[in-house]
Each structure stands twice: as C-alpha cells, then as structure tokens.
A tleap script that builds the chain and sets N, CA, C and O, in Angstrom:
source leaprc.protein.ff14SB
mol = sequence {
  NPRO LYS THR ALA ALA LEU PRO GLY TYR THR
  PRO PRO GLU SER LEU GLU SER ASP ASP PRO
  GLY VAL TRP THR PHE THR ARG GLU GLY LEU
  TYR ILE THR ALA GLU TRP PRO GLY VAL GLU
  ARG TYR THR PHE TYR VAL HIE ASN GLY ASN
  ALA SER LEU LYS PHE ASP ALA ARG THR ILE
  CYS VAL GLN GLY ARG SER LEU CSER
}
set mol.1.N position { 64.393 -31.128 -13.663 }
set mol.1.CA position { 65.401 -30.649 -14.755 }
set mol.1.C position { 66.524 -31.536 -15.855 }
set mol.1.O position { 66.827 -32.593 -15.301 }
set mol.2.N position { 66.846 -31.473 -16.500 }
set mol.2.CA position { 67.540 -31.973 -17.456 }
set mol.2.C position { 69.112 -32.192 -17.060 }
set mol.2.O position { 69.732 -31.189 -16.706 }
set mol.3.N position { 69.689 -33.264 -17.096 }
set mol.3.CA position { 70.685 -33.869 -16.823 }
set mol.3.C position { 71.840 -34.475 -18.600 }
set mol.3.O position { 71.430 -34.668 -19.745 }
set mol.4.N position { 72.991 -34.566 -18.140 }
set mol.4.CA position { 73.428 -34.625 -19.251 }
set mol.4.C position { 72.893 -36.359 -20.376 }
set mol.4.O position { 72.610 -37.168 -19.492 }
set mol.5.N position { 72.742 -36.901 -21.425 }
set mol.5.CA position { 72.451 -37.870 -21.866 }
set mol.5.C position { 73.280 -38.755 -21.532 }
set mol.5.O position { 74.401 -38.379 -21.190 }
set mol.6.N position { 72.971 -40.131 -21.539 }
set mol.6.CA position { 73.358 -41.151 -21.068 }
set mol.6.C position { 74.193 -41.204 -22.874 }
set mol.6.O position { 73.858 -40.550 -23.862 }
set mol.7.N position { 75.444 -42.334 -22.729 }
set mol.7.CA position { 76.181 -42.776 -23.603 }
set mol.7.C position { 75.196 -43.447 -24.512 }
set mol.7.O position { 74.608 -44.357 -23.927 }
set mol.8.N position { 74.814 -43.276 -25.822 }
set mol.8.CA position { 74.002 -43.953 -26.850 }
set mol.8.C position { 73.002 -43.744 -26.843 }
set mol.8.O position { 72.683 -43.692 -28.031 }
set mol.9.N position { 71.904 -43.505 -26.064 }
set mol.9.CA position { 71.024 -43.024 -26.023 }
set mol.9.C position { 70.307 -41.822 -26.761 }
set mol.9.O position { 71.041 -40.887 -27.080 }
set mol.10.N position { 68.930 -41.730 -27.078 }
set mol.10.CA position { 68.776 -40.516 -27.826 }
set mol.10.C position { 66.879 -40.708 -27.298 }
set mol.10.O position { 66.374 -41.750 -27.718 }
set mol.11.N position { 66.316 -40.155 -26.796 }
set mol.11.CA position { 65.475 -39.795 -26.044 }
set mol.11.C position { 64.411 -39.424 -27.266 }
set mol.11.O position { 64.390 -38.598 -28.179 }
set mol.12.N position { 63.349 -40.714 -26.681 }
set mol.12.CA position { 62.288 -39.870 -28.390 }
set mol.12.C position { 61.266 -38.025 -27.813 }
set mol.12.O position { 61.101 -37.299 -26.833 }
set mol.13.N position { 60.863 -38.156 -29.363 }
set mol.13.CA position { 60.922 -36.914 -28.997 }
set mol.13.C position { 60.169 -35.717 -28.049 }
set mol.13.O position { 60.292 -34.510 -27.840 }
set mol.14.N position { 59.086 -37.142 -27.500 }
set mol.14.CA position { 58.100 -36.553 -26.675 }
set mol.14.C position { 58.647 -36.651 -24.897 }
set mol.14.O position { 57.975 -36.354 -23.910 }
set mol.15.N position { 59.905 -37.107 -24.936 }
set mol.15.CA position { 60.728 -37.241 -23.633 }
set mol.15.C position { 61.689 -35.978 -23.792 }
set mol.15.O position { 62.799 -36.223 -23.319 }
set mol.16.N position { 61.626 -35.275 -24.085 }
set mol.16.CA position { 62.701 -33.785 -24.193 }
set mol.16.C position { 62.676 -32.417 -23.846 }
set mol.16.O position { 63.523 -31.534 -23.975 }
set mol.17.N position { 61.009 -32.419 -23.167 }
set mol.17.CA position { 60.926 -31.439 -23.221 }
set mol.17.C position { 61.286 -31.382 -21.774 }
set mol.17.O position { 61.898 -32.331 -21.285 }
set mol.18.N position { 60.900 -30.168 -20.919 }
set mol.18.CA position { 61.205 -29.881 -19.577 }
set mol.18.C position { 59.994 -30.045 -19.058 }
set mol.18.O position { 59.783 -30.958 -18.260 }
set mol.19.N position { 58.953 -29.109 -19.473 }
set mol.19.CA position { 57.485 -29.233 -19.608 }
set mol.19.C position { 57.212 -30.006 -18.421 }
set mol.19.O position { 57.606 -31.167 -18.540 }
set mol.20.N position { 56.837 -29.824 -17.660 }
set mol.20.CA position { 56.371 -30.693 -16.098 }
set mol.20.C position { 54.298 -30.678 -16.464 }
set mol.20.O position { 53.512 -30.839 -15.531 }
set mol.21.N position { 53.793 -30.452 -17.994 }
set mol.21.CA position { 52.515 -30.035 -18.127 }
set mol.21.C position { 51.870 -31.005 -18.274 }
set mol.21.O position { 50.668 -31.206 -18.449 }
set mol.22.N position { 53.159 -31.926 -18.158 }
set mol.22.CA position { 52.508 -33.775 -18.774 }
set mol.22.C position { 51.772 -34.832 -17.898 }
set mol.22.O position { 50.911 -35.686 -18.111 }
set mol.23.N position { 52.781 -34.229 -16.373 }
set mol.23.CA position { 52.979 -34.838 -15.099 }
set mol.23.C position { 51.216 -34.442 -14.857 }
set mol.23.O position { 50.542 -33.554 -15.378 }
set mol.24.N position { 50.875 -35.410 -13.943 }
set mol.24.CA position { 49.446 -35.750 -12.720 }
set mol.24.C position { 50.021 -35.650 -11.368 }
set mol.24.O position { 50.518 -36.722 -11.025 }
set mol.25.N position { 50.085 -35.026 -10.778 }
set mol.25.CA position { 50.108 -36.040 -9.190 }
set mol.25.C position { 49.015 -36.026 -8.298 }
set mol.25.O position { 48.107 -35.203 -8.417 }
set mol.26.N position { 49.038 -36.726 -7.574 }
set mol.26.CA position { 47.597 -37.493 -6.433 }
set mol.26.C position { 48.723 -37.406 -5.342 }
set mol.26.O position { 49.941 -37.331 -5.507 }
set mol.27.N position { 47.920 -37.437 -4.073 }
set mol.27.CA position { 48.558 -37.839 -2.478 }
set mol.27.C position { 47.259 -38.147 -2.092 }
set mol.27.O position { 46.178 -37.568 -1.989 }
set mol.28.N position { 48.048 -40.018 -1.791 }
set mol.28.CA position { 46.538 -40.842 -0.788 }
set mol.28.C position { 47.356 -40.784 1.032 }
set mol.28.O position { 48.166 -41.495 1.627 }
set mol.29.N position { 47.035 -40.268 1.169 }
set mol.29.CA position { 47.411 -40.214 2.380 }
set mol.29.C position { 49.107 -40.028 2.610 }
set mol.29.O position { 49.503 -38.863 2.599 }
set mol.30.N position { 50.012 -40.988 2.795 }
set mol.30.CA position { 51.494 -40.738 3.161 }
set mol.30.C position { 52.132 -41.145 1.148 }
set mol.30.O position { 53.289 -41.135 0.726 }
set mol.31.N position { 51.157 -41.369 0.571 }
set mol.31.CA position { 52.044 -41.402 -0.286 }
set mol.31.C position { 51.372 -40.455 -1.749 }
set mol.31.O position { 50.278 -39.898 -1.835 }
set mol.32.N position { 52.570 -40.549 -2.859 }
set mol.32.CA position { 52.487 -39.584 -3.656 }
set mol.32.C position { 52.805 -40.348 -5.113 }
set mol.32.O position { 53.832 -41.004 -5.284 }
set mol.33.N position { 51.416 -40.106 -6.493 }
set mol.33.CA position { 51.797 -41.029 -7.572 }
set mol.33.C position { 51.989 -39.481 -8.125 }
set mol.33.O position { 51.286 -38.488 -7.937 }
set mol.34.N position { 53.546 -39.703 -9.088 }
set mol.34.CA position { 53.199 -38.681 -10.603 }
set mol.34.C position { 53.215 -39.920 -11.799 }
set mol.34.O position { 53.674 -41.062 -11.791 }
set mol.35.N position { 52.425 -39.051 -12.902 }
set mol.35.CA position { 52.004 -39.944 -13.807 }
set mol.35.C position { 52.291 -39.582 -15.072 }
set mol.35.O position { 51.656 -38.605 -15.467 }
set mol.36.N position { 52.872 -39.952 -15.651 }
set mol.36.CA position { 52.953 -39.257 -17.176 }
set mol.36.C position { 51.736 -40.098 -17.774 }
set mol.36.O position { 52.071 -41.282 -17.793 }
set mol.37.N position { 50.369 -39.906 -18.298 }
set mol.37.CA position { 49.188 -40.854 -18.804 }
set mol.37.C position { 49.835 -41.769 -19.408 }
set mol.37.O position { 50.996 -41.383 -19.546 }
set mol.38.N position { 49.690 -42.717 -19.811 }
set mol.38.CA position { 49.777 -43.610 -20.874 }
set mol.38.C position { 51.855 -44.152 -21.124 }
set mol.38.O position { 52.355 -45.073 -21.770 }
set mol.39.N position { 52.379 -43.253 -20.420 }
set mol.39.CA position { 53.950 -43.039 -20.525 }
set mol.39.C position { 54.848 -43.975 -19.340 }
set mol.39.O position { 55.735 -44.813 -19.505 }
set mol.40.N position { 54.241 -43.471 -18.166 }
set mol.40.CA position { 55.219 -43.707 -17.205 }
set mol.40.C position { 54.463 -43.554 -15.379 }
set mol.40.O position { 53.774 -42.555 -15.172 }
set mol.41.N position { 54.628 -44.384 -14.429 }
set mol.41.CA position { 54.263 -43.937 -13.344 }
set mol.41.C position { 55.341 -44.310 -12.021 }
set mol.41.O position { 56.165 -45.215 -11.891 }
set mol.42.N position { 54.935 -43.194 -11.131 }
set mol.42.CA position { 56.025 -43.545 -9.890 }
set mol.42.C position { 54.982 -42.827 -8.367 }
set mol.42.O position { 54.110 -41.984 -8.152 }
set mol.43.N position { 55.699 -43.707 -7.735 }
set mol.43.CA position { 54.938 -44.197 -6.244 }
set mol.43.C position { 55.495 -43.347 -5.280 }
set mol.43.O position { 56.684 -43.644 -5.390 }
set mol.44.N position { 55.427 -42.368 -4.287 }
set mol.44.CA position { 56.645 -42.267 -3.348 }
set mol.44.C position { 56.131 -41.745 -2.080 }
set mol.44.O position { 55.411 -40.746 -2.073 }
set mol.45.N position { 56.564 -42.561 -0.660 }
set mol.45.CA position { 56.503 -42.862 0.446 }
set mol.45.C position { 56.820 -41.467 1.032 }
set mol.45.O position { 58.013 -41.192 0.901 }
set mol.46.N position { 56.205 -40.663 1.544 }
set mol.46.CA position { 56.841 -39.256 1.986 }
set mol.46.C position { 56.642 -39.528 4.033 }
set mol.46.O position { 55.699 -39.570 4.824 }
set mol.47.N position { 58.162 -39.648 4.108 }
set mol.47.CA position { 58.628 -40.060 5.359 }
set mol.47.C position { 58.874 -38.567 5.937 }
set mol.47.O position { 59.748 -37.861 5.435 }
set mol.48.N position { 57.896 -38.014 7.248 }
set mol.48.CA position { 58.396 -37.090 7.883 }
set mol.48.C position { 58.990 -37.361 8.557 }
set mol.48.O position { 58.285 -38.357 8.717 }
set mol.49.N position { 60.227 -37.579 9.706 }
set mol.49.CA position { 61.174 -38.212 9.501 }
set mol.49.C position { 61.150 -37.023 11.081 }
set mol.49.O position { 60.166 -36.334 11.351 }
set mol.50.N position { 62.413 -37.034 11.904 }
set mol.50.CA position { 62.222 -36.310 12.974 }
set mol.50.C position { 61.388 -35.050 13.078 }
set mol.50.O position { 61.468 -33.978 12.477 }
set mol.51.N position { 60.465 -35.546 14.132 }
set mol.51.CA position { 59.551 -33.673 14.138 }
set mol.51.C position { 59.811 -32.946 15.039 }
set mol.51.O position { 58.833 -32.243 15.291 }
set mol.52.N position { 60.794 -32.708 15.786 }
set mol.52.CA position { 62.086 -32.293 16.429 }
set mol.52.C position { 62.483 -31.052 15.041 }
set mol.52.O position { 62.468 -29.836 15.230 }
set mol.53.N position { 62.803 -31.690 13.741 }
set mol.53.CA position { 63.132 -30.776 13.001 }
set mol.53.C position { 62.749 -30.335 12.225 }
set mol.53.O position { 62.238 -31.199 11.512 }
set mol.54.N position { 62.547 -28.584 11.480 }
set mol.54.CA position { 61.249 -28.235 11.181 }
set mol.54.C position { 61.357 -28.877 9.108 }
set mol.54.O position { 60.345 -28.822 8.409 }
set mol.55.N position { 62.494 -29.311 8.637 }
set mol.55.CA position { 62.708 -29.484 7.137 }
set mol.55.C position { 63.539 -31.168 6.517 }
set mol.55.O position { 64.150 -31.573 5.529 }
set mol.56.N position { 62.935 -31.810 8.162 }
set mol.56.CA position { 63.101 -33.409 7.808 }
set mol.56.C position { 61.992 -34.179 7.108 }
set mol.56.O position { 61.587 -35.299 7.420 }
set mol.57.N position { 61.799 -33.834 6.663 }
set mol.57.CA position { 60.397 -34.489 5.150 }
set mol.57.C position { 61.584 -34.725 4.200 }
set mol.57.O position { 62.478 -33.965 3.826 }
set mol.58.N position { 61.108 -37.033 3.706 }
set mol.58.CA position { 61.854 -36.763 2.472 }
set mol.58.C position { 60.716 -37.591 1.436 }
set mol.58.O position { 59.546 -37.541 1.815 }
set mol.59.N position { 60.880 -38.013 0.717 }
set mol.59.CA position { 60.098 -38.908 0.089 }
set mol.59.C position { 61.333 -40.344 -0.494 }
set mol.59.O position { 62.563 -40.351 -0.547 }
set mol.60.N position { 60.632 -41.069 -0.734 }
set mol.60.CA position { 61.112 -42.539 -1.072 }
set mol.60.C position { 60.645 -43.107 -1.935 }
set mol.60.O position { 59.500 -43.386 -1.581 }
set mol.61.N position { 60.861 -43.531 -3.057 }
set mol.61.CA position { 60.700 -43.652 -4.507 }
set mol.61.C position { 60.664 -45.680 -3.847 }
set mol.61.O position { 61.630 -46.304 -3.408 }
set mol.62.N position { 59.240 -46.186 -4.025 }
set mol.62.CA position { 58.494 -47.020 -3.795 }
set mol.62.C position { 58.329 -47.998 -5.298 }
set mol.62.O position { 58.418 -49.220 -5.417 }
set mol.63.N position { 58.144 -47.279 -6.014 }
set mol.63.CA position { 57.532 -48.109 -7.264 }
set mol.63.C position { 57.591 -47.187 -8.770 }
set mol.63.O position { 57.361 -45.991 -8.951 }
set mol.64.N position { 57.931 -48.093 -9.590 }
set mol.64.CA position { 57.943 -47.257 -11.072 }
set mol.64.C position { 58.038 -47.785 -11.812 }
set mol.64.O position { 58.813 -48.721 -12.009 }
set mol.65.N position { 56.841 -47.088 -12.813 }
set mol.65.CA position { 56.519 -48.287 -13.687 }
set mol.65.C position { 56.141 -48.148 -15.563 }
set mol.65.O position { 55.439 -47.146 -15.697 }
set mol.66.N position { 56.364 -48.744 -16.776 }
set mol.66.CA position { 55.903 -48.193 -17.915 }
set mol.66.C position { 54.773 -48.291 -17.309 }
set mol.66.O position { 54.387 -48.935 -16.334 }
set mol.67.N position { 54.033 -47.158 -18.415 }
set mol.67.CA position { 52.345 -48.137 -18.504 }
set mol.67.C position { 52.456 -47.918 -20.240 }
set mol.67.O position { 51.268 -47.701 -20.478 }
set mol.68.N position { 52.922 -47.869 -21.132 }
set mol.68.CA position { 53.284 -48.411 -22.371 }
set mol.68.C position { 53.761 -49.640 -23.086 }
set mol.68.O position { 53.952 -49.613 -24.302 }
savepdb mol mol.pdb
quit
C-alpha cells in the first residue's frame, strides 16, 4: 500500500505505481525472496512461531539491497 511521501523525496515514475506485477517472489525452505528485477531484492525469513497458535507465523526481513 502507498504511504505518505517522505518530505523532500520525489520517487522516480517507475516507483509511483502500486502495481505488484513488477515483483517476483520465490521461496526456498524458510526464506522468501521478493525481487524487482534490476531494481531491488529483499529476503525474508519465515518464523513459524508457536505451533499451538494457528496464526502465529511471521516474516523477518534479513537482507535488502539495490540491484541498480
């Protein structure tokens, strides 16, 4: 979702869209990678939490980097 712009920051036109179509998602074991090819990549660790709670899973960002 869009959030309020940071004061003094103007995003490039290519980043102004909420279109999720530019992102690719892959999963290997407990890691999920979200990548905007040629722009940026984020890796998340999936923590399943307490097995007795049905919805106690979380993702923790463990790496993010610019690809450009």
